[in-house]
C-alpha distance (Angstrom), angle and dihedral (degrees) to the residues before:
residue distance angle dihedral
M1 . . .
K2 3.80 . .
P3 3.84 118.0 .
E4 3.81 116.1 -112.8
T5 3.82 95.6 -139.8
R6 3.80 137.7 36.0
D7 3.79 133.5 -159.8
H8 3.81 119.5 -120.7
V9 3.82 122.8 -167.3
V10 3.80 117.0 -137.1
A11 3.80 103.3 -158.8
A12 3.79 142.0 149.4
T13 3.79 135.8 -161.2
H14 3.79 121.4 -132.4
F15 3.82 117.0 -161.1
V16 3.84 91.4 -129.3
L17 3.81 104.4 24.5
G18 3.82 95.7 41.2
P19 3.83 125.4 -145.6
S20 3.81 118.3 -11.6
N21 3.78 131.9 -179.8
F22 3.79 121.1 -133.6
V23 3.82 97.9 -173.7
V24 3.79 140.2 -34.5
I25 3.79 103.6 -126.7
R26 3.78 123.2 -159.5
L27 3.80 114.2 -141.7
P28 3.79 136.6 173.0
D29 3.80 112.1 -82.5
N30 3.82 94.8 -107.3
W31 3.84 93.3 61.8
D32 3.83 124.4 86.7
L33 3.80 126.5 -166.9
R34 3.80 116.8 -130.5
L35 3.79 133.8 174.5
G36 3.79 114.6 -75.6
R37 3.76 128.3 -132.6
H38 3.81 95.8 -105.0
P39 3.81 123.3 71.9
M40 3.79 117.3 -108.0
D41 3.77 118.6 -121.5
V42 3.81 134.8 -173.6
D43 3.80 121.4 -163.9
Y44 3.83 102.5 170.3
T45 3.80 133.0 13.4
I46 3.78 137.0 -167.0
A47 3.81 128.6 -159.9
Y48 3.80 117.5 -130.7
D49 3.82 122.6 171.7
G50 3.80 91.5 -13.8
V51 3.82 94.7 -53.4
R52 3.80 125.4 106.8
W53 3.80 113.7 -130.9
A54 3.80 125.2 -165.9
Q55 3.77 103.4 -111.9
E56 3.79 92.3 -178.1
G57 3.79 124.2 15.4
R58 3.78 147.4 81.4
A59 3.78 136.5 -106.4
A60 3.78 135.5 -177.9
G61 3.76 131.0 -155.6
L62 3.75 142.4 167.5
L63 3.79 120.1 -130.7
V64 3.80 107.7 -150.0
D65 3.79 129.9 -166.9
A66 3.81 99.0 -169.5
R67 3.80 95.5 -176.4
A68 3.82 93.7 54.3
R69 3.85 91.9 35.5
R70 3.80 96.1 -128.7
A71 3.79 136.5 123.8
I72 3.79 139.8 -163.0
E73 3.80 123.4 -156.5
L74 3.81 114.3 -132.2
T75 3.79 126.3 -160.2
V76 3.81 120.7 -176.2
R77 3.79 122.2 -169.6
T78 3.77 127.5 178.6
S79 3.77 125.5 -169.5
R80 3.77 140.9 171.7
G81 3.82 87.3 -141.8
S82 3.78 131.6 32.3
I83 3.80 131.9 -49.1
A84 3.78 121.0 -150.1
P85 3.82 113.1 -119.9
P86 3.81 119.2 -123.5
K87 3.79 120.1 -99.6
L88 3.80 105.2 -112.0
D89 3.80 132.2 -177.0
E90 3.80 120.1 -136.6
S91 3.80 91.6 7.9
R92 3.80 124.3 -174.4
P93 3.83 113.1 -162.3
G94 3.78 126.5 -156.6
T95 3.79 144.6 154.1
C96 3.78 132.3 -117.6
K97 3.81 142.0 156.3
M98 3.81 122.5 -94.3
G99 3.77 119.5 -177.9
G100 3.79 91.3 -21.9
H101 3.82 93.6 -51.3
S102 3.80 128.0 110.6
A103 3.79 107.6 -109.9
A104 3.77 133.8 -170.7
Y105 3.77 121.0 -142.9
T106 3.78 136.8 -174.9
I107 3.78 128.1 -165.5
G108 3.77 115.6 -160.9
S109 3.76 144.1 121.4
A110 3.80 135.4 -96.5
H111 3.78 136.7 -176.0
F112 3.80 118.5 -123.4
G113 3.76 136.1 171.9
L114 3.77 133.7 75.3
L115 3.80 94.0 -60.3
G116 3.80 96.8 22.7
T117 3.79 92.4 -106.8
K118 3.81 99.2 130.6
L119 3.80 112.7 88.4
Y120 3.81 114.9 -152.6
H121 3.78 129.1 -178.0
V122 3.80 110.2 -135.8
L123 3.79 132.7 -157.9
H124 3.81 109.1 -163.9
M125 3.81 118.7 -171.5
N126 3.78 129.4 175.6
Y127 3.77 138.0 169.5
R128 3.78 141.5 161.2
C129 3.80 120.6 -111.1
D130 3.80 109.5 -159.3
E131 3.81 93.3 -173.8
T132 3.81 92.3 62.7
Q133 3.82 94.0 27.9
R134 3.79 96.1 -127.1
L135 3.76 145.6 109.2
V136 3.81 114.4 -118.4
D137 3.81 117.0 -151.3
L138 3.84 121.2 -173.7
R139 3.81 124.9 -175.4
F140 3.79 123.9 -173.0
M141 3.83 117.1 -169.7
H142 3.80 125.6 -169.9
Q143 3.81 134.0 167.2
G144 3.80 92.7 -148.1
T145 3.78 128.6 70.1
A146 3.80 126.9 -34.1
E147 3.82 88.9 -129.8
L148 3.81 89.5 71.2
L149 3.81 89.7 58.9
E150 3.81 91.9 44.6
G151 3.80 88.0 55.6
L152 3.82 89.6 62.1
L153 3.82 93.8 61.2
T154 3.82 95.7 82.1
P155 3.84 98.0 49.6
L156 3.82 91.8 40.2
A157 3.82 88.7 64.1
G158 3.83 85.6 78.4
T159 3.81 92.3 59.9
R160 3.80 114.0 127.9
C161 3.79 125.9 -147.2
H162 3.83 98.9 176.8
């Protein structure tokens, strides 16, 4: 029997600090993680259980469902301090568990583009990981329906941050 979800490592390599993981996200089996359009950067790292984790940095990815011909933009930020939440229209907040931590999420919409004409639905999730002493901020953006992003909440509960 084929598993319903798969783990995908969001990681970056710094020329001095070496490779560092941001998170290991769990997604439905039909989604693949590809490189995003923004460069990844790591400023500070911390070792936990023999693995280096990005304590402060940013990464971008593109979640692709090739069979359904759709994509979701992913942005991951980690910080030792705080990260400002996005400004969303028609937002619906909630709470969930991610990797054993209590997480807050918001589903809403935002306008992007040169003249603000492109409407995106956004799933914003953030939580504090005391083991790696950082705040983890995930943003999923999609031009389709908000229900697609809501469907990611259950598999994302298996996301690991250490």
